[in-house]
N, C-alpha and C positions, 0 to 999 in steps of 0.2 A: 547309816555309815552314808560318806559323800558316796555320788556317782563315779568321784576322783579313782577314789579304793577300792569300784565296785569291777572299771574298765581293769584295773589291775590285775585286783585276781581272778579277770580273762584270759589277761594278757598272760600273768604267769600263765594259763590252765592256757594256753594255745603252746605257750613255749616246752612245759611239759612234753604233751604235745608233740612239736616237732621233735624234740629229742629223739622221741623211742619208738617216735616214726623213722623219723630220717636214720638214726644204727642198724636201725633193721634194711631201711632200701640202700645201706652204705655198703650193708655188708655183705645184702644179699646181691647186688646190680656193682660194684668194683671193688674188694678184695674177693669174692667168692671167682667170679671169674680169672682173674688176676695169679689165683692159687692153683688156678683147677689148668688153667693153659701150662701153668712153670712147673707145676709141679709130684709128686703119687700122690694115688690118694691117703696110703695115713698122713703119708702130713702134712695137707692138707687142712688132715682132719684136725691135728696136732695143730696148724697155731689157727684157724678155726675157732682152734677148745683158747687159746691162749686172748688172739678178741675178743671170743665171748666172758671168759674172767671181767679182762679190765672192761670190758659195756657194762655184766651186771650188776655192777650195783650205783652206776649211773642210770640205763636203762629201769632197776625197782626205785629210786627215788624218783624219774618223773614217772613213774603207773605212775606212782601214788600218789604224789604230787596232784599229776588229771584228775582221779578219783577223787578226792580232800577238795579241792576247787571245785571238781565240777559238782558237785554235794552241794558248799556254798552254795554255789549259781544257781543251782534250782530249786535250795532254800527263797535267795535274794527274790527267787523268779517270783515265788509262795506257792511252788509247790506242793499240792499234800497229794501227800508221798502214798497215805493207807488209799488213798482216792484210785493213783492208779491204774489198780485188778480194776477196782470196782466199775466205773464208767471213762475210759478210756476215753482222752479225748484225739484227735491228730498228732498231738504234741504230744500226749502222755505216751503215746503208742509210739512210736517213733522215741520217746525217751525208756519206755523195755525195754525196746529190743535192742539201744545199743545201750544201757547196764546191763543186760540177759552178752552179750559182743564180751563186754570186758571179761563178763567171766567167764567168761570161758577161753578168753586170752590168758589170763589166772589163772588158771583150769591146768591152759597148751603150757604156758611159760612155765608155772611148774613143774612141771611135768619132762619136758626136757633139759630146765635148767640142775632139776638135782639128780632126771633117771638116766633118759635118754643118753644126753650131753654126756657127764660123766663114762659111764659104762662103752660109751661110742671111739671114749679119746685111750680109754685101757686095753679096750680089744684093737687099736689102730698101732700101739705097740707089740700087741703080743707076733708070738715070733712062730704063734703054735699052727700049724694048716689047715685046726677039726677050727680058728677061730675067725681063721676069712668067713666060712659061707655066714655067721652071726653078723660080722662086721658090717654085710653089702643088706644085710638086711632091717639092721639097724638103723646102718648109712640110709636108706631109702624109709625107712620112717621119721629118720630127722629130718633130713631135706623135708618134706610133710608135714610136719612139724610146724617147720618153722616157715612155710607156702599161706599153709595155712594162714597161720599165724599173720603175715604180712597180710595178705587179704582181708581177712576180721580185721585189722583197724585198719587198714582205707573206707572199708566199709564204716568204720565207725567214723572219720573220717567228714563221710561223705553226708551222716547224718545228720551228724552232727553242724554240717549245713546247710542242712533244712534244718534245725531248730532251731537257728535262727531268725525266720521268720514270723 
């Protein structure tokens, strides 16, 4: 394929990562602080969940596109996937680190999106005082996972910048 096609593949990869990271940064740096300053915790949780449901399909599509185009770019660069573990070069070591972090992000995103987020939203609706403690614990875990996900994504972007060299 021509270099223009590969430039387009790299561009799609970068745009997909920009959507993934940009959405996280927007929620973390813009939406959450505004909600925190204006609303009580349960209402914040409900609105954050609504934003998450709206963003989630786009986020998953962008993450899958980034992974697929990443593999295509690796193939184009002649990465010997089986040799990465056996004889890691500096490039191979960075690529393995990046792939491991992407796998971790997938696990964290699934954990949060399928289990923690829905439970947190349900507990936020509850009027039962016994659910308040569980809500606070789950909220702390949600914030921890979301923050870890954002930091891991930023680290992946840093590793990606290093891989270009």
